[in-house]
C-alpha positions as CSV (number, residue, x, y, z in Angstrom):
1,X,-0.1,0.1,0.0
2,X,1.3,3.6,-0.8
3,X,0.5,6.7,1.0
4,X,-2.7,8.4,-0.4
5,X,-0.9,11.6,-1.1
6,X,1.2,9.4,-3.8
7,X,-2.2,8.7,-5.8
8,X,-1.8,10.9,-9.1
9,X,-3.5,13.8,-9.4
10,X,-4.5,13.1,-12.9
11,X,-6.1,10.1,-11.9
12,X,-7.8,11.7,-9.1
13,X,-9.3,14.2,-11.3
14,X,-10.7,11.7,-13.6
15,X,-12.9,9.7,-11.1
16,X,-16.4,9.9,-11.6
17,X,-17.7,7.1,-9.1
18,X,-17.1,6.5,-5.3
19,X,-17.7,3.7,-3.8
20,X,-17.5,3.1,-0.1
21,X,-17.6,0.5,2.6
22,X,-19.8,2.1,5.9
23,X,-18.6,0.5,9.1
24,X,-15.2,1.5,10.1
25,X,-14.5,3.4,7.0
26,X,-17.4,6.2,7.4
27,X,-17.4,5.1,11.0
28,X,-15.4,5.6,13.7
29,X,-15.9,3.6,16.7
30,X,-19.1,2.8,15.8
31,X,-20.3,6.3,14.9
32,X,-21.1,8.2,11.8
33,X,-18.6,11.0,11.9
34,X,-19.6,14.6,10.4
35,X,-16.7,15.2,8.5
36,X,-17.4,11.7,6.8
37,X,-20.9,12.5,6.2
38,X,-20.1,16.0,4.9
39,X,-17.5,14.5,2.7
40,X,-20.4,12.2,1.3
41,X,-22.5,15.4,0.6
42,X,-19.5,17.6,-0.7
43,X,-18.5,14.8,-3.2
44,X,-22.2,14.5,-4.7
45,X,-22.5,18.5,-5.0
46,X,-19.4,18.4,-6.9
47,X,-20.7,15.7,-9.4
48,X,-19.3,12.4,-8.5
49,X,-21.6,9.2,-8.3
50,X,-21.6,8.2,-4.6
51,X,-22.6,4.3,-3.5
52,X,-22.1,2.7,-0.6
53,X,-21.5,-1.1,0.0
54,X,-22.2,-2.4,2.9
55,X,-22.5,-5.8,4.8
56,X,-25.5,-3.9,7.0
57,X,-29.2,-5.0,6.7
58,X,-31.8,-4.0,4.4
59,X,-33.2,-2.4,7.0
60,X,-30.5,0.2,7.2
61,X,-30.4,0.4,3.4
62,X,-33.5,1.8,3.1
63,X,-33.1,4.6,5.4
64,X,-29.8,5.4,3.8
65,X,-30.7,5.2,0.7
66,X,-33.8,7.8,1.9
67,X,-32.2,10.1,3.8
68,X,-28.1,9.9,3.1
69,X,-26.4,12.1,0.4
70,X,-25.6,9.5,-1.5
71,X,-26.9,7.9,-4.9
72,X,-27.5,4.1,-4.2
73,X,-26.4,1.6,-1.4
74,X,-25.9,-1.7,-1.8
75,X,-26.7,-3.9,1.2
76,X,-25.9,-7.6,2.8
77,X,-22.4,-8.0,0.8
78,X,-23.8,-7.9,-2.6
79,X,-27.6,-9.4,-2.1
80,X,-29.3,-6.0,-3.6
81,X,-29.0,-2.3,-3.9
82,X,-31.6,0.5,-3.0
83,X,-32.0,3.9,-4.4
84,X,-34.2,6.7,-3.9
85,X,-35.8,7.7,-7.3
86,X,-35.7,11.6,-7.7
87,X,-38.1,11.7,-10.4
88,X,-40.8,9.1,-8.9
89,X,-39.8,10.4,-5.5
90,X,-40.0,7.1,-3.9
91,X,-37.5,4.3,-2.8
92,X,-36.8,1.4,-5.6
93,X,-35.0,-1.8,-4.9
94,X,-33.3,-4.6,-6.9
95,X,-33.1,-7.9,-5.3
96,X,-31.0,-10.8,-6.3
97,X,-33.6,-13.5,-5.2
98,X,-37.4,-13.5,-5.1
99,X,-39.4,-13.4,-1.8
100,X,-39.8,-17.3,-2.3
101,X,-36.2,-17.7,-2.3
102,X,-35.3,-15.8,0.6
103,X,-38.1,-17.5,2.8
104,X,-36.4,-21.0,2.2
105,X,-33.0,-19.9,2.8
106,X,-34.4,-18.4,6.2
107,X,-35.0,-21.5,7.7
108,X,-31.4,-22.7,6.5
109,X,-29.5,-19.9,8.2
110,X,-31.6,-20.4,11.1
111,X,-30.0,-24.1,11.4
112,X,-26.4,-22.7,10.8
113,X,-26.9,-19.8,13.3
114,X,-27.9,-22.4,16.2
115,X,-24.9,-24.5,15.5
116,X,-22.5,-21.4,15.5
117,X,-23.9,-20.1,18.9
118,X,-23.4,-23.6,20.3
119,X,-19.7,-24.4,19.0
120,X,-18.0,-20.8,19.4
121,X,-18.6,-19.5,22.7
122,X,-18.6,-15.9,22.9
123,X,-20.3,-14.9,19.6
124,X,-23.7,-13.5,19.4
125,X,-26.5,-12.8,16.6
126,X,-25.5,-9.5,15.5
127,X,-28.1,-7.1,16.8
128,X,-29.4,-6.0,13.2
129,X,-30.4,-9.6,12.1
130,X,-34.2,-8.8,12.9
131,X,-33.7,-6.3,9.6
132,X,-31.7,-8.7,7.3
133,X,-33.2,-10.7,4.5
134,X,-30.2,-12.9,2.9
135,X,-27.5,-13.2,5.1
136,X,-26.9,-14.5,8.9
137,X,-24.6,-12.0,10.7
138,X,-22.5,-12.9,13.8
139,X,-21.0,-10.8,15.9
140,X,-17.6,-11.3,16.8
141,X,-16.4,-7.6,18.3
142,X,-19.5,-4.9,18.0
143,X,-21.7,-5.8,21.3
144,X,-19.8,-8.3,22.6
145,X,-16.3,-8.7,23.8
146,X,-13.8,-8.9,20.8
147,X,-13.3,-12.7,19.7
148,X,-9.9,-14.4,19.5
149,X,-9.2,-15.1,15.3
150,X,-9.1,-18.4,15.7
151,X,-12.5,-18.2,16.9
152,X,-13.6,-16.0,14.0
153,X,-12.2,-18.5,11.5
154,X,-14.2,-21.2,13.3
155,X,-17.6,-19.4,12.6
156,X,-16.1,-18.8,8.7
157,X,-15.4,-22.2,8.7
158,X,-18.9,-23.9,10.1
159,X,-20.6,-21.3,7.6
160,X,-18.5,-23.2,4.5
161,X,-19.0,-26.4,5.8
162,X,-22.7,-25.7,5.7
163,X,-22.6,-24.8,1.9
164,X,-22.1,-20.6,2.8
165,X,-20.4,-18.0,1.6
166,X,-18.7,-16.4,4.5
167,X,-17.0,-12.8,4.8
168,X,-15.6,-10.9,7.9
169,X,-15.8,-7.5,8.1
170,X,-14.4,-5.6,10.8
171,X,-17.2,-6.7,13.3
172,X,-19.0,-9.5,11.8
173,X,-19.1,-12.6,10.5
174,X,-21.3,-12.4,7.3
175,X,-22.8,-16.0,6.0
176,X,-25.2,-16.2,2.6
177,X,-26.2,-19.1,0.5
178,X,-25.3,-18.2,-3.1
179,X,-21.9,-16.8,-4.9
180,X,-22.7,-13.1,-4.7
181,X,-20.7,-10.6,-3.7
182,X,-20.1,-6.9,-3.1
183,X,-18.0,-6.4,-6.3
184,X,-20.6,-8.6,-8.5
185,X,-23.3,-6.7,-7.0
186,X,-21.5,-3.4,-8.4
187,X,-20.9,-4.5,-11.4
188,X,-24.6,-5.0,-12.0
189,X,-25.7,-2.1,-10.3
190,X,-23.4,0.3,-12.3
191,X,-24.9,-1.7,-15.9
192,X,-28.7,-1.6,-14.9
193,X,-28.5,2.1,-13.3
194,X,-26.2,3.6,-15.5
195,X,-25.8,2.0,-18.7
196,X,-21.8,1.4,-17.7
197,X,-19.9,-1.5,-17.7
198,X,-17.4,-1.8,-14.5
199,X,-15.0,-3.5,-16.4
200,X,-14.4,-0.3,-18.5
201,X,-14.7,1.9,-15.8
202,X,-12.3,1.0,-13.4
203,X,-9.9,3.1,-13.9
204,X,-12.1,6.0,-13.1
205,X,-13.8,4.4,-9.7
206,X,-12.5,4.7,-6.4
207,X,-13.4,2.4,-3.3
208,X,-12.7,3.1,-0.2
209,X,-13.0,0.4,2.7
210,X,-10.9,-1.1,5.9
211,X,-11.7,-4.9,6.1
212,X,-11.4,-8.3,4.4
213,X,-14.7,-8.4,3.3
214,X,-13.8,-5.4,0.7
215,X,-11.0,-7.6,-0.7
216,X,-12.8,-8.2,-3.8
217,X,-13.3,-4.4,-4.5
218,X,-9.8,-3.7,-3.6
219,X,-8.4,-6.4,-6.0
220,X,-10.6,-5.3,-8.6
221,X,-10.1,-1.4,-8.7
222,X,-6.6,-0.4,-9.2
223,X,-6.9,2.6,-7.2
224,X,-8.8,1.4,-4.5
225,X,-8.0,3.3,-1.1
226,X,-7.8,2.1,2.7
227,X,-8.9,3.9,5.6
228,X,-5.8,3.5,8.2
229,X,-7.2,0.7,10.2
230,X,-7.4,-1.5,7.1
231,X,-3.8,-2.3,8.5
232,X,-5.3,-4.1,11.5
233,X,-6.0,-6.9,9.1
234,X,-2.6,-7.4,7.7
235,X,-2.7,-11.3,8.0
236,X,-6.3,-11.8,7.1
237,X,-6.6,-10.5,3.8
238,X,-5.6,-11.4,0.3
239,X,-5.9,-8.3,-1.6
240,X,-5.3,-4.6,-0.2
241,X,-6.1,-1.4,-1.4
242,X,-3.3,0.4,-3.6
243,X,-3.7,3.6,-1.1
244,X,-3.9,3.9,2.4
245,X,-5.2,7.2,4.1
246,X,-3.3,8.6,7.0
247,X,-6.4,8.7,9.2
248,X,-8.7,5.5,10.6
249,X,-12.3,5.8,10.1
250,X,-14.4,8.4,9.1
251,X,-11.2,11.0,9.2
252,X,-9.6,8.8,7.0
253,X,-12.5,8.7,4.4
254,X,-12.7,12.4,4.8
255,X,-9.1,12.3,3.7
256,X,-9.5,10.5,0.5
257,X,-12.4,12.4,-0.6
258,X,-10.4,16.2,-0.3
259,X,-8.1,14.3,-1.9
260,X,-10.1,13.7,-5.3
261,X,-11.9,16.9,-4.5
262,X,-8.7,18.9,-4.7
263,X,-7.5,17.4,-7.7
264,X,-10.7,18.2,-9.7
265,X,-10.6,21.8,-8.8
266,X,-6.8,21.9,-9.8
């Protein structure tokens, strides 16, 4: 990873889309900080497309798409995307699975949940599980004392043994039935909403993140950036961002946003 100030000005000035994770990227110690929220708004006002990509649930994404200064939000690690239609003035959503398929998976998720809670003492079902549609989120440090890496690995192994895709965020292990992820839904959203092929726009799209479930985006976008706390996952990620901000969490996101805005102004 290179320092953020090594991002070439011409590259930064050419960005048209900013993708960003939420937890520990826009937030700091679990709180959305003012400078990160202002940065989202400032990026949009400057003409950049702003799309959040998170492991957080559908219930959160409904609120975010309606009320935050963003163009869209991809939720539950790529299961759907929400956006607020300015013409029809209502929330819209694109799901990967229909209602019947989601209901079928609910029973399967419950069985895996019970196994994990029995086999990994100290973990818990995430507090936001009640508003999830696709996945199972197991808390290993948000509202419970932090578990050891070996316990987190055990949660991942149990999910995978049940045929699930499992991804580790900075606070949860998320598991779901299917092969989608943050990157696959980013491709779909860009194609369906904007008529753009992400494969052709990689040099003009920035992603900002902090944890292992962001690795597909880090690997695919050549100018992805991490906030400083991405370094905490040095031994748990296959792919790191090309650049890293000086500060952690929301302050780091604001630094990335400022680098893009300054380059455009010049």
